[in-house]
C-alpha positions in Angstrom: -20.7 -62.5 4.8 -18.8 -65.0 7.2 -18.8 -65.6 11.1 -15.5 -64.5 11.5 -16.3 -60.5 9.8 -18.8 -60.3 13.2 -16.9 -59.7 16.5 -16.7 -61.9 19.0 -19.1 -61.0 21.7 -22.1 -60.4 18.7 -20.8 -63.6 17.5 -21.0 -65.4 20.8 -23.9 -63.8 21.8 -22.1 -62.1 24.4 -23.5 -58.7 26.0 -22.3 -55.8 28.8 -25.5 -55.9 32.1 -25.8 -54.9 35.1 -25.8 -57.0 37.6 -28.2 -55.7 39.9 -29.4 -52.0 40.3 -32.5 -49.5 41.4 -33.6 -46.2 39.4 -35.6 -44.0 40.6 -36.8 -39.9 39.6 -37.4 -37.2 40.1 -41.5 -35.6 39.5 -41.1 -33.4 36.5 -40.4 -29.5 36.6 -39.0 -29.1 40.1 -35.7 -29.1 39.7 -36.1 -25.5 37.6 -38.2 -24.7 39.2 -36.2 -25.0 42.3 -33.2 -23.0 39.6 -35.3 -19.9 39.0 -36.9 -19.4 42.0 -35.6 -20.3 45.5 -31.9 -20.7 43.8 -31.9 -17.0 42.3 -32.6 -15.2 45.7 -29.8 -17.6 47.9 -27.2 -16.5 46.0 -27.6 -13.3 45.2 -25.5 -11.7 48.2 -23.2 -14.3 47.1 -20.3 -14.2 44.7 -19.3 -17.3 42.9 -15.3 -17.6 44.6 -17.8 -17.8 48.1 -20.3 -20.4 47.5 -18.7 -23.9 48.7 -19.5 -27.3 48.2 -19.5 -30.5 50.6 -20.3 -33.8 49.8 -19.1 -37.4 51.7 -18.7 -40.3 49.5 -18.0 -43.9 50.3 -15.2 -45.8 48.9 -16.1 -49.6 49.2 -12.6 -50.8 48.5 -12.6 -54.0 48.5 -16.3 -53.6 46.5 -16.4 -55.9 43.4 -17.5 -54.6 40.1 -21.6 -55.1 39.4 -21.2 -55.4 35.9 -20.5 -58.0 33.4 -20.2 -60.0 30.2 -23.0 -62.8 30.5 -24.8 -64.1 27.2 -27.5 -62.6 26.0 -30.9 -64.4 27.8 -29.2 -65.4 30.6 -28.6 -64.5 33.7 -26.2 -63.8 36.6 -26.1 -63.2 40.1 -23.2 -62.8 42.2 -21.8 -63.2 45.5 -22.6 -61.0 49.1 -20.2 -58.0 48.9 -17.8 -56.1 50.6 -19.0 -54.1 52.6 -15.3 -52.3 54.3 -15.2 -48.6 53.1 -13.8 -45.7 54.0 -15.7 -42.3 53.9 -14.4 -39.0 52.1 -15.4 -35.4 52.3 -15.0 -33.9 49.6 -15.2 -29.5 49.1 -14.7 -27.1 46.6 -15.6 -24.0 45.3 -18.5 -22.4 42.7 -15.9 -21.6 40.4 -13.5 -24.9 41.1 -10.3 -22.3 41.6 -10.1 -23.0 45.7 -11.0 -27.3 46.6 -10.0 -28.7 50.5 -8.1 -31.3 50.4 -10.1 -34.7 50.9 -10.5 -35.4 54.6 -10.9 -39.4 54.3 -13.3 -40.7 58.0 -11.8 -44.1 57.7 -12.0 -47.8 60.1 -9.5 -47.2 63.5 -7.4 -49.4 63.8 -5.7 -51.2 67.2 -2.1 -51.9 66.8 
């Protein structure tokens, strides 16, 4: 087998990896217990179309990627990350039959 039979990244020992990150976990059994007991009692008086979820999220529109191509075994560090963001509120019902338009909260602008 010749060297050209291997893909470029494998041939040059390049992998796709995360620059930085965090990890966390939920104790075993917590979500199962909530679904079996608490959730069933909460929703028994409501139809699926009457149950809504609303959550806010941040859109970092100038943030650079957290992953990159690097040589295997080499560390990769990034520069200072942009903190410019928009806050967006997403709302919809459980069946997906009603989806509220996105509510975008941005920075104030002086004209």
